[in-house]
NUTORMI-350442 format. One record per residue: x, y, z of N, C-alpha, C in turn; residue in three letters. Coordinates in steps of 0.001 Angstrom, whole numbers, padded with zeros to 6 digits, always signed. Layout:
N
XYZXYZXYZALA;...
// end
This chain:
334
+000831-001198+000000+000000+000000+000000+000869+001252+000000MET;+001929+001194+000788+002851+002332+000886+003529+002583-000457TYR;+003964+001493-001125+004619+001626-002434+003659+002211-003468ASN;+002393+001794-003415+001403+002315-004356+001218+003818-004162PHE;+001161+004246-002892+001009+005677-002600+002226+006462-003082ALA;+003405+005870-002875+004636+006522-003328+004645+006677-004848MET;+004241+005628-005557+004210+005669-007015+003183+006686-007517GLN;+002035+006752-006816+000999+007708-007211+001486+009136-007034LYS;+002127+009403-005904+002663+010745-005644+003747+011115-006649ASN;+004574+010124-007005+005631+010364-007986+005033+010701-009350LYS;+003972+009965-009727+003306+010213-011006+002698+011618-011046PHE;+001999+012005-009966+001381+013336-009919+002438+014429-009961LEU;+003546+014194-009280+004629+015177-009278+005216+015343-010675TYR;+005415+014199-011385+005984+014258-012735+005023+014952-013704GLU;+003709+014690-013562+002722+015341-014429+002714+016851-014174VAL;+002682+017234-012896+002667+018654-012536+003951+019347-013018PHE;+005096+018675-012810+006378+019267-013219+006444+019429-014732SER;+005920+018449-015461+005934+018519-016928+005056+019676-017417SER;+003877+019807-016814+002963+020894-017211+003592+022252-016918PHE;+004103+022416-015709+004675+023710-015308+005944+024003-016089MET;+006741+022988-016377+007965+023205-017146+007660+023687-018550GLY;+006674+023014-019199+006275+023444-020540+005697+024839-020537GLY;+004836+025138-019526+004220+026462-019428+005280+027539-019221ALA;+006245+027276-018355+007301+028254-018074+008170+028515-019292LEU;+008538+027463-019989+009402+027626-021170+008697+028413-022268LEU;+007433+028093-022526+006712+028814-023582+006458+030265-023180LEU;+006218+030517-021895+006019+031887-021419+007297+032700-021579SER;+008419+032108-021212+009707+032796-021374+010013+033046-022845LEU;+009689+032051-023690+009908+032232-025113+009047+033365-025668PHE;+007799+033461-025166+006898+034519-025609+007442+035892-025226SER;+007936+036015-023989+008521+037281-023549+009758+037637-024379LEU;+010605+036642-024629+011814+036873-025409+011479+037291-026829LEU;+010466+036658-027414+010062+036985-028772+009538+038423-028855GLN;+008732+038835-027878+008207+040201-027868+009330+041226-027731LYS;+010327+040865-026909+011449+041781-026733+012236+041935-028014LYS;+012469+040820-028731+013227+040860-029976+012477+041638-031054MET;+011145+041575-031012+010333+042271-032020+009904+043664-031545LEU;+010416+044064-030371+010083+045383-029803+008575+045546-029630ASN;+007919+044462-029213+006486+044511-028946+006298+044754-027449ILE;+005502+045734-027105+005268+046005-025676+004655+044785-024986PRO;+005070+044532-023797+004479+043424-023066+004215+043841-021632PHE;+003274+043151-021048+002942+043466-019663+002989+042188-018846SER;+003064+042379-017553+003110+041227-016646+001724+040845-016140LEU;+000702+041328-016847-000666+040991-016486-000890+039483-016692ASP;-001607+038876-015762-001838+037410-015809-002498+036983-017113VAL;-003402+037800-017632-004116+037447-018855-003193+037307-020060SER;-002043+037967-020000-001094+037899-021120-000391+036555-021181ALA;-000483+035796-020094+000237+034513-020042-000697+033307-020130PHE;-001984+033572-020285-002935+032451-020336-002630+031503-021490VAL;-002471+032076-022688-002219+031238-023874-000884+030510-023769VAL;+000249+031202-023457+001528+030487-023328+001502+029401-022259PRO;+000859+029721-021118+000807+028726-020043-000005+027507-020472VAL;-001160+027743-021117-002015+026624-021524-001332+025741-022556PHE;-000880+026369-023660-000263+025565-024722+001091+024999-024305PHE;+001818+025788-023517+003108+025286-023019+002920+024092-022105GLY;+001879+024183-021211+001613+023072-020301+001181+021820-021046GLY;+000291+022013-022057-000151+020872-022864+001034+020234-023592ILE;+001921+021062-024136+003117+020546-024825+004008+019775-023859SER;+004145+020300-022645+004946+019609-021633+004381+018246-021291GLY;+003038+018173-021165+002382+016891-020884+002541+015920-022053LEU;+002479+016437-023290+002645+015580-024469+004045+014989-024515ALA;+005035+015836-024206+006424+015359-024178+006605+014326-023065ILE;+005999+014595-021906+006095+013661-020778+005478+012315-021153TYR;+004275+012382-021782+003593+011150-022188+004434+010354-023183SER;+005039+011059-024116+005893+010402-025109+007100+009751-024443SER;+007692+010452-023477+008859+009909-022772+008489+008691-021938ASN;+007271+008730-021347+006806+007587-020546+006658+006353-021428VAL;+006052+006553-022608+005881+005423-023535+007226+004897-024018ARG;+008146+005825-024306+009468+005422-024767+010211+004661-023680LEU;+010112+005165-022432+010782+004501-021324+010198+003119-021078ARG;+008853+003034-021173+008192+001731-020987+008594+000755-022081ALA;+008701+001262-023319+009112+000416-024441+010532-000094-024243SER;+011409+000804-023777+012799+000397-023527+012886-000623-022400ARG;+012068-000414-021362+012073-001355-020248+011562-002724-020678GLU;+010514-002729-021524+010003-004010-022033+011049-004711-022887ARG;+011738-003930-023731+012785-004507-024569+013928-005050-023723MET;+014344-004272-022724+015438-004719-021856+015018-005969-021069ARG;+013752-005977-020608+013254-007137-019876+013238-008368-020774ASP;+012817-008184-022035+012800-009294-022996+014212-009807-023243PHE;+015149-008885-023483+016533-009269-023774+017146-010004-022600ILE;+016825-009566-021387+017414-010178-020201+016813-011533-019878ASN;+015571-011763-020295+014898-013005-019924+014829-014033-021044ASN;+015254-013660-022242+015260-014612-023338+016396-015613-023128VAL;+016241-016825-023634+017255-017870-023443+018496-017663-024306ASP;+018416-016796-025293+019544-016566-026187+020635-015761-025490LEU;+021881-016047-025839+023044-015336-025286+023281-014084-026132VAL;+023177-012906-025507+023284-011643-026235+024431-010814-025661ILE;+025255-010252-026537+026366-009410-026099+026582-008270-027079GLN;+027062-007139-026573+027469-006004-027397+028926-005723-027070ILE;+029755-005710-028099+031207-005592-027920+031734-004467-028803VAL;+032648-003647-028250+033203-002562-029054+034359-003064-029923ASP;+034976-002145-030660+036007-002526-031634+037241-003149-030989ALA;+037472-002862-029706+038643-003402-029006+038318-004697-028263LYS;+037085-005166-028408+036713-006425-027776+036167-006278-026377GLY;+035911-005041-025936+035381-004814-024600+033862-004985-024592ARG;+033363-005620-023550+031927-005863-023446+031211-004597-022980PHE;+030268-004139-023785+029447-002985-023421+028139-003421-022783LEU;+027664-004612-023154+026423-005144-022588+026412-006656-022728PHE;+025931-007331-021692+025669-008781-021741+024344-009024-021024VAL;+023510-009904-021567+022226-010161-020917+022367-011248-019854ASN;+021273-011530-019154+021332-012484-018053+021659-013895-018521GLN;+021188-014264-019717+021508-015590-020251+023013-015711-020479ALA;+023643-014626-020935+025107-014615-021129+025787-014825-019789TRP;+025337-014084-018777+025943-014179-017446+025789-015579-016864GLN;+024591-016154-017038+024334-017498-016523+025169-018537-017257LYS;+025296-018377-018565+026029-019357-019377+027530-019286-019136THR;+028080-018074-019074+029529-017899-018912+029965-017861-017459LEU;+029037-017580-016545+029381-017573-015129+029910-016253-014600GLY;+029977-015225-015445+030457-013905-015020+029268-012991-014726TYR;+029434-012099-013744+028415-011095-013491+028538-009986-014530SER;+027550-009092-014569+027590-007984-015522+028796-007082-015261GLU;+029100-006850-013984+030269-006023-013613+031560-006698-014046THR;+031664-008013-013823+032871-008748-014216+033031-008746-015734GLU;+031914-008873-016445+031964-008915-017911+032532-007620-018479ALA;+032167-006490-017872+032642-005194-018383+034128-004993-018136LYS;+034720-005837-017308+036169-005786-017099+036916-006814-017935GLY;+036165-007572-018766+036770-008604-019603+036977-008105-021019LEU;+037757-008862-021757+037927-008633-023191+037537-009915-023916ASN;+036745-009778-024967+036260-010940-025710+037396-011851-026145LEU;+038490-011271-026596+039600-012069-027130+040327-012848-026033PHE;+040166-012413-024765+040816-013118-023655+040048-014373-023250ASP;+038729-014412-023521+037945-015597-023149+037564-016423-024377ILE;+038150-016089-025506+037918-016852-026736+038819-018083-026758MET;+038273-019213-027154+039084-020430-027281+040153-020195-028344HIS;+041413-020565-028049+042506-020327-029011+042213-020847-030415PRO;+041448-021905-030500+041117-022508-031792+040319-021543-032676LYS;+039558-020639-032056+038683-019736-032804+039152-018280-032776HIS;+040287-018024-032119+040733-016648-031936+041003-015934-033250LEU;+041736-016554-034142+042079-015911-035421+040844-015656-036271GLU;+039934-016620-036304+038696-016438-037077+037867-015293-036516ASP;+037836-015188-035183+037082-014118-034534+037669-012754-034887CYS;+038977-012628-034812+039628-011353-035145+039414-011002-036614LYS;+039459-012008-037469+039236-011772-038895+037813-011258-039137HIS;+036831-011848-038449+035437-011403-038581+035275-009979-038067THR;+035920-009668-036933+035857-008314-036386+036432-007297-037364PHE;+037573-007626-037935+038206-006713-038901+037297-006489-040104ASP;+036656-007550-040581+035770-007440-041744+034553-006578-041436ALA;+034032-006696-040203+032858-005910-039817+033208-004431-039638LEU;+034241-004161-038878+034579-002762-038577+035192-002027-039762PHE;+035682-002778-040739+036180-002129-041962+035086-002031-043021SER;+033864-002425-042643+032677-002351-043509+032749-003294-044719ARG;+033598-004313-044646+033629-005281-045736+032376-006152-045715LYS;+031785-006287-044548+030518-006992-044406+029779-006399-043218GLN;+028444-006489-043260+027629-005883-042213+027208-006886-041145GLU;+027241-008169-041482+026855-009196-040517+027584-010491-040838SER;+027551-011419-039900+028245-012700-040105+027593-013776-039250ALA;+027590-014986-039767+027151-016154-039003+028375-016761-038331THR;+028287-016967-037027+029461-017387-036259+029158-018655-035463ILE;+030105-019561-035449+030094-020705-034541+031420-020690-033816GLU;+031382-020480-032520+032620-020264-031784+032562-020911-030403THR;+033671-020809-029684+033775-021364-028328+034339-020296-027401ILE;+033601-019984-026344+034089-019097-025294+034419-019937-024066LEU;+035341-019437-023253+035730-020145-022042+035023-019502-020858ILE;+034279-020288-020102+033517-019771-018970+034427-019457-017790SER;+033836-018886-016761+034601-018511-015570+035223-019732-014910LYS;+034526-020876-014957+035087-022110-014388+035861-022920-015427ASP;+036276-022217-016502+037189-022763-017524+036581-023910-018324GLU;+035288-023886-018517+034623-024876-019364+034359-024277-020738LYS;+034478-025070-021808+034176-024548-023144+032675-024378-023343PRO;+032277-023227-023846+030874-022928-024128+030712-022810-025635ILE;+029958-023715-026231+029781-023750-027680+028606-022863-028079TYR;+028889-021865-028910+027878-020888-029301+027762-020808-030820LEU;+026533-020574-031274+026290-020398-032704+025225-019333-032876LYS;+025486-018371-033793+024496-017318-033985+024930-016283-035001GLY;+024361-015079-034858+024592-013992-035804+025197-012793-035080GLU;+026094-012095-035751+026637-010848-035237+026532-009787-036320THR;+026217-008565-035905+026049-007483-036873+026722-006214-036361SER;+027003-005326-037265+027709-004078-036947+026710-002990-036583LEU;+027003-002270-035501+026187-001120-035099+026908+000156-035512GLN;+026199+000990-036272+026778+002230-036795+026043+003430-036204ILE;+026799+004420-035753+026213+005637-035203+026975+006847-035730LYS;+026235+007792-036291+026835+008997-036886+027893+008635-037925ASP;+027613+007553-038659+028527+007147-039720+029753+006393-039248GLY;+029847+006130-037952+031011+005437-037404+030618+004054-036894LYS;+031506+003090-037076+031296+001734-036569+031660+001730-035089SER;+030688+001483-034230+030969+001607-032799+030975+000268-032048ILE;+030223-000717-032535+030170-001986-031801+029562-003088-032657SER;+029667-004310-032148+028990-005447-032767+027935-005965-031795THR;+026791-006326-032330+025727-006925-031529+025592-008374-031942ARG;+025732-009278-030991+025729-010710-031296+024633-011419-030516SER;+023936-012306-031201+022897-013135-030586+023270-014589-030849VAL;+023520-015325-029759+023992-016703-029879+023018-017677-029227PHE;+023111-018909-029694+022408-020023-029061+023451-020970-028504GLN;+023244-021409-027278+024152-022379-026672+023881-023747-027294ASN;+024848-024252-028039+024622-025498-028791+025348-026684-028167ILE;+025636-026593-026859+026326-027692-026181+025514-028976-026269ALA;+024200-028881-026011+023325-030061-026067+023278-030616-027483THR;+023194-029698-028448+023165-030109-029859+024455-030816-030255GLU;+025595-030276-029793+026888-030888-030100+027031-032252-029430ARG;+026566-032349-028174+026617-033636-027466+025779-034678-028196ASP;+024586-034248-028642+023703-035167-029362+024335-035606-030674ALA;+024988-034665-031370+025654-034990-032631+026817-035945-032399GLU;+027576-035702-031297+028692-036587-030957+028195-038001-030663TYR;+027120-038097-029866+026570-039416-029541+026011-040100-030780LEU;+025408-039305-031677+024867-039878-032910+026002-040478-033748ARG;+027102-039734-033883+028244-040230-034658+028876-041436-033982LYS;+028970-041376-032642+029552-042502-031902+028704-043753-032067LEU;+027387-043583-031930+026473-044718-032085+026560-045303-033494THR;+026572-044411-034481+026667-044871-035869+027977-045615-036092LYS;+029075-045109-035506+030385-045747-035659+030388-047139-035031ASN;+029736-047245-033857+029648-048546-033189+028838-049522-034036ILE;+027689-049055-034517+026836-049908-035338+027545-050365-036610PHE;+028297-049443-037223+028946-049760-038495+030117-050719-038329GLU;+030735-050723-037147+031950-051520-036962+031738-052808-036172ASN;+030535-053033-035672+030281-054289-034971+030104-055420-035982THR;+030527-056624-035590+030401-057779-036493+028974-058314-036514THR;+028189-057984-035494+026790-058385-035476+025994-057515-036443ASP;+024914-058069-036936+024031-057292-037790+023057-056481-036941GLY;+022852-055233-037325+021903-054363-036629+020866-053896-037645VAL;+019608-053996-037255+018537-053603-038164+017448-052900-037359ILE;+016828-051888-037962+015757-051159-037292+014558-051066-038220ALA;+013376-051228-037640+012129-051137-038411+011178-050160-037735THR;+010123-049784-038445+009063-049027-037781+008201-050016-037013ASP;+007139-049545-036384+006341-050440-035542+005553-051475-036335LYS;+005503-051315-037670+004830-052306-038515+005800-053349-039055ARG;+007106-053175-038757+008102-054130-039231+008754-053749-040538GLY;+008523-052519-041025+009137-052061-042274+010552-051579-041978VAL;+011521-052115-042704+012934-051843-042432+013305-050406-042793ILE;+014003-049729-041847+014426-048349-042043+015939-048175-041984GLN;+016623-049111-041335+018074-048975-041149+018714-050352-041050PHE;+019938-050460-041565+020739-051671-041385+022202-051258-041380TYR;+023068-052089-040811+024495-051753-040779+025301-052684-041681ASN;+026608-052439-041737+027504-053241-042584+027518-054697-042144THR;+027481-054925-040813+027481-056291-040289+026286-057082-040784GLY;+025137-056427-040914+023942-057089-041420+024136-057526-042870PHE;+024760-056661-043661+025029-056984-045070+026001-058153-045178THR;+027039-058162-044347+028039-059234-044382+027434-060579-044005GLN;+026442-060561-043117+025810-061808-042688+024779-062299-043698ILE;+023904-061398-044126+022753-061802-044947+022950-061596-046447THR;+023839-060662-046805+024021-060332-048218+023097-059231-048695GLY;+022109-058836-047883+021164-057793-048268+021786-056401-048132TYR;+021413-055513-049073+021882-054126-049028+020675-053189-049086LYS;+020783-052150-049907+019749-051107-049958+018386-051619-050398ASP;+018359-052789-051042+017070-053272-051548+016097-053642-050422GLU;+016591-053747-049179+015697-054134-048084+014977-052942-047462ILE;+015483-051725-047715+014840-050544-047128+013408-050425-047659ILE;+012461-050321-046735+011055-050202-047113+010330-051534-047203GLY;+011074-052642-047041+010441-053957-047090+010170-054468-045680LYS;+009229-055385-045555+008910-055939-044253+009967-056959-043847ASN;+010281-056984-042581+011349-057846-042073+011041-059319-042287ILE;+009768-059697-042386+009403-061100-042585+009944-061637-043907GLU;+010109-060751-044910+010589-061191-046220+012092-061435-046241LEU;+012786-060932-045229+014261-061002-045219+014751-062301-044603ILE;+013936-062958-043790+014366-064183-043123+013408-065331-043453PHE;+013398-065780-044705+012517-066899-045062+012987-068179-044380PRO;+012092-068912-043696+012505-070130-043002+012819-071251-043989PRO;+013845-072038-043658+014188-073189-044499+013058-074215-044424VAL;+012560-074407-043235+011415-075299-043027+010301-074474-042408ILE;+009130-074513-043020+008008-073722-042521+007685-074108-041081ALA;+007670-073116-040208+007382-073351-038792+006257-072402-038381ASP;+005030-072909-038358+003885-072059-038069+003946-071516-036647LYS;+004435-072335-035712+004522-071882-034320+005462-070685-034188ASN;+006613-070773-034885+007588-069685-034833+007033-068435-035501LEU;+006343-068657-036625+005760-067524-037357+004749-066781-036493THR;+004001-067517-035663+003005-066901-034789+003652-066329-033532MET;+004731-066992-033067+005351-066620-031790+005996-065235-031843GLN;+006693-064933-032955+007418-063661-033044+006483-062457-032932ILE;+005458-062321-033791+004587-061146-033661+003805-061118-032345PRO;+003468-062335-031802+002720-062375-030551+003577-061845-029396ARG;+004841-062254-029344+005746-061772-028298+006025-060281-028425ASN;+006176-059810-029674+006431-058386-029877+005219-057560-029455LEU;+004036-058108-029692+002820-057394-029327+002629-057374-027809LEU;+002923-058487-027153+002660-058600-025718+003858-058161-024862GLN;+005044-058667-025186+006220-058423-024363+007152-057351-024930LYS;+006870-056931-026159+007695-055911-026844+009122-056380-027094LYS;+009327-057703-027096+010659-058241-027404+010515-059698-027828SER;+011534-060178-028528+011589-061587-028911+013043-061987-029101TRP;+013380-063165-028637+014733-063686-028803+014640-065159-029156GLN;+015392-065552-030172+015361-066948-030581+016323-067219-031725GLY;+016270-068469-032203+017153-068891-033289+016302-069254-034501GLU;+016780-068844-035667+016040-069052-036908+016955-069710-037930VAL;+016443-070740-038590+017169-071385-039678+016615-070800-040973TRP;+017438-069996-041635+016965-069250-042795+017957-069374-043943SER;+017776-068545-044986+018673-068541-046141+019099-067115-046455ARG;+020360-066976-046893+020865-065658-047275+020530-065372-048740ASN;+021076-064288-049283+020748-063903-050661+021287-064897-051684THR;+022289-065707-051297+022848-066721-052200+022076-068037-052120GLU;+021062-068090-051262+020277-069309-051114+020885-070300-050151GLY;+021979-069896-049490+022654-070794-048552+021937-070757-047200GLU;+021780-071941-046599+021130-072021-045295+022097-071593-044201ALA;+021585-070855-043231+022408-070463-042086+021520-070309-040855TYR;+022179-070457-039703+021480-070286-038434+021724-068873-037923PHE;+020648-068223-037506+020753-066868-036963+020172-066824-035560LEU;+020873-066120-034676+020302-065804-033365+019826-064359-033448ARG;+018544-064155-033212+017948-062825-033378+017381-062338-032051ILE;+017704-061094-031720+017185-060455-030511+016506-059160-030926ASN;+015188-059088-030741+014413-057918-031165+013803-057239-029944ILE;+013945-055908-029851+013384-055146-028742+012678-053899-029266ASN;+011677-053466-028519+010918-052265-028898+011686-051014-028503ALA;+011485-049941-029291+012012-048610-028977+010803-047705-028764ILE;+010845-046927-027675+009693-046117-027295+009928-044633-027572TYR;+008844-043921-027881+008945-042472-028062+008763-041778-026716ASP;+008746-040446-026721+008682-039682-025473+007363-039873-024729LYS;+006347-040352-025431+005054-040591-024794+004919-042010-024252ASN;+005961-042817-024428+005921-044186-023937+005297-045167-024903GLY;+005029-044727-026116+004454-045612-027136+005563-046210-028002ASP;+005318-047419-028513+006299-048075-029378+006383-047312-030706VAL;+007593-046904-031064+007787-046185-032328+008572-047023-033334SER;+009455-047896-032830+010310-048709-033702+010658-050026-033015ASN;+011247-050922-033820+011842-052139-033285+013287-052208-033769PHE;+014182-052644-032892+015591-052797-033249+016004-054242-033025ALA;+016702-054798-033995+017117-056190-033896+018623-056356-034048GLY;+019173-057278-033280+020591-057658-033399+020644-059091-033906ILE;+021355-059288-035016+021408-060591-035691+022826-061133-035624ILE;+022970-062358-035166+024274-063009-035070+024246-064313-035856THR;+025255-064517-036701+025361-065761-037468+025977-066824-036568ASP;+025196-067847-036218+025688-068908-035329+025817-070237-036081ILE;+025946-070174-037414+026064-071392-038218+027288-072203-037802THR;+028421-071524-037676+029665-072212-037300+029536-072820-035906GLU;+028880-072104-035024+028659-072599-033662+027818-073874-033685GLU;+026778-073886-034531+025921-075072-034654+026682-076251-035260LYS;+027549-075957-036234+028344-077017-036853+029276-077657-035837GLU;+029856-076826-034971+030744-077359-033929+029958-078232-032950LYS;+028726-077796-032636+027888-078597-031741+027584-079965-032350GLU;+027301-079974-033664+027024-081234-034359+028255-082137-034339LYS;+029445-081540-034611+030686-082315-034626+030967-082919-033256LEU;+030812-082119-032212+031037-082614-030852+030050-083727-030519LEU;+028833-083575-031020+027810-084590-030766+028206-085910-031426TYR;+028680-085829-032702+029087-087048-033417+030266-087725-032718ARG;+031204-086898-032255+032383-087468-031591+032015-088079-030243LEU;+031039-087488-029586+030697-087946-028238+029791-089170-028244ALA;+029006-089352-029280+028024-090433-029299+028645-091829-029165MET;+029725-092188-029925+030305-093531-029758+030747-093793-028333PRO;+031355-092824-027725+031829-093005-026352+030665-093223-025410ALA;+029570-092482-025623+028391-092623-024756+027760-094003-024937ILE;+027705-094465-026201+027137-095790-026467+027974-096880-025823LEU;+029315-096778-025923+030209-097783-025297+030017-097815-023786ASN;+029864-096623-023201+029656-096542-021743+028352-097255-021367MET;+027326-097071-022168+026044-097702-021885+026131-099217-022003ASN;+026879-099735-023019+027038-101190-023175+027771-101785-021957ARG;+028837-101117-021559+029633-101583-020406+028766-101630-019164THR;+027934-100612-019025+027083-100520-017845+026064-101648-017799TYR;+025436-101966-018957+024424-102988-018967+025019-104386-018888PHE;+026260-104578-019369+026921-105882-019253+027216-106176-017793ILE;
// end
């Protein structure tokens, strides 16, 4: 309540001061004009009615305009300070003239500390020369703006990855500063790094990796899958059931896979199938569901391992072991 009363009194004082200031200035101007034109004037109150009225109205108009301008500037400053983008204004020598709150939060410096810094001192050495070259191009008017991807070093000495636009600010025909708006792309870079790492792992594993949509239509496969099955780009867009034709029709297996995927969202088992050359091989397949952010199944991912050699070894061991087992049984019954 006290603050409201204070604000009201301040507003009334500013309105009164604006009216009286305008009235006084126009009245003085009227007196000065009469003196310059050698027009007689009197100090009668009626002689000042018009100057006071129009001067006061002009003062109020100027006050109203200034209030709107100040409010507009405050809204703009509030927007700049609360937006997630990193915003900075830097002069030709690299000194910070302005940094918004997102800049302070991202870099770890306060506004006071920032004004004591130099952009080139917190620039990652890898980007220093490019930054200076861009500055020279802007301040020499070779270009008015530039797209920048750079790295600044935070107060706790961590690299901050930024990407955005910088433009030249000109006043009275002189280049005075650059205004830069950046986006912190650390999350984007981490995601890109993980994407490349994942792709590298998938491409270099000896197991086959395959991904389908929730209907079983193939969307991705790796080199290991091609080496095992012989299939390449021709499988994209085809249903996974067509890629693993059974050597012997097994209705139970055919029903089991989709039923398990529907109920348990996964299936693991061994399949006797044929590759693109028509050769029979044993595959161990592990299929799992992939979920979207809403918890719904969006894709299925499968890992395929060729276990033909493993099965052949099992058969060989079985053949070698059988005579010995039979002899043991004969000895036992005798």
